[in-house]
N, C-alpha and C positions, 0 to 999 in steps of 0.2 A: 396370559389376560386380556380380554377382551374393553378395547375403548372405552366404551360407554362406563364399564365396571372400576376402570383404572382413573376417569376423570374423574368418578365418583368419592370415591377413594382419596385419591390428592385434595379432593378440595374437601372433605370433610374433618381430612386428617392437618390441614393448614387451620381449620375453622377451631378446631382439639387445639391445638397448639398456642392462635393468639388468645382465646378464651384462656389460659395463664397467662402468657406473655404483656396480654395488657390488665392481669389482675393487680400489680402492685400498683401500677397508677392509676388506675381507678379507683382500688380501694384503701389502699396501704397495708395490703398483707399477699403475701408471697402465692399461698394456697387460696383459692377460688373460698372454698368452703369458706375458709376461715371469717369470711369476711362477716359482717352482721348483714340484716337484709335479706333482697332475693339476688344477688349480682350472679353467684355459680348458676343459679336456676334459672333467672331472664337471660344468660347466655349460652345457655345451653339451648334452650326452647329458640330463640332468635338465630342462633347457627342454623339451627335444625331447620328452622324455616325459609333460614338463605340459600344455605347449599340442597332443600329441596327443590327451593324455585329453580335454581341455576341445571342441577341433575336432577329431576325427577325417579327417575326409574334407572336401572336397581335402587330399591332401601338399605338391603343390609351393605355394602360398602362405606355407603354415610355412619351406618356403625360404627362397624367396625376401625374407617377412618378416621371417628373423631376418636375412639378408646384409644389406638397406635398411635391418633396426633397429643393425648392428651400424654400419656409414655411415655414416647420419649420426649416432649418435652419435659417431664417430673424427671425424671432421668437422666437428661442430657444436662442438665444447669440448675437441679436444684440437689442438697445434700439431701441422703436419702439416712434416715434409720432405720431401728425397729420394729418401727407401726406401715413400712413401707407395701407391705403385702395388706395391711386391710385397707391403703391409699389405695392398692389396683383395682381391691372390689369395691368400696367407692366410684371408681370411677370406670367401673363395669355398668354399674347398678345406676348410676347418676347421667350416664350415656344414655340410655333411653330416655330420656325428655328430652334428648341433639333428635333423639328418633319421631317419636311422636309428632318433637315438629316436623319434622321434616315429613310424616307418614300425613300429615294434616294439609300441607303446603304441596306439594307433593297431588294430591287426590281433589284439591281444588283445582292446583292449575290444568289435570290431565281433562278432567270434566268442561272445565269452562275449553279445551281446546275439543273436547270432542261435539260441545255445544255450538261450538263454532265454526264447523267443518258443517252439521246440520243444514240444508234446505230450511227456509220460514213454512211454518205453519200459516194453514187459513188460506182466504181465496179475499177476491174484488166482489 
């Protein structure tokens, strides 16, 4: 794996696992989607924004890393049951919010850097 891909993947995996790890203390629920309100959606969006600002390109390892991080936390620290396949599909779909946050910030960062490198317009 190339260095930027691996870095993006690891950062997103840590963010995905952190969303689940912080859920009990933030919401009182072990599974973040069981919490009332927007905790899970907001955490995914903010996590995506953070990861997109740290590692703006490529985006696919951010999505895969988020899914893997959440899945590993789910399988490693929580009891599993008959609804596990449903939960995994839910993780796959909800992680698109993470990807959207990463895309928005990545695009903004790339545009800002490109604009910063352009010579100033206008004359005296």
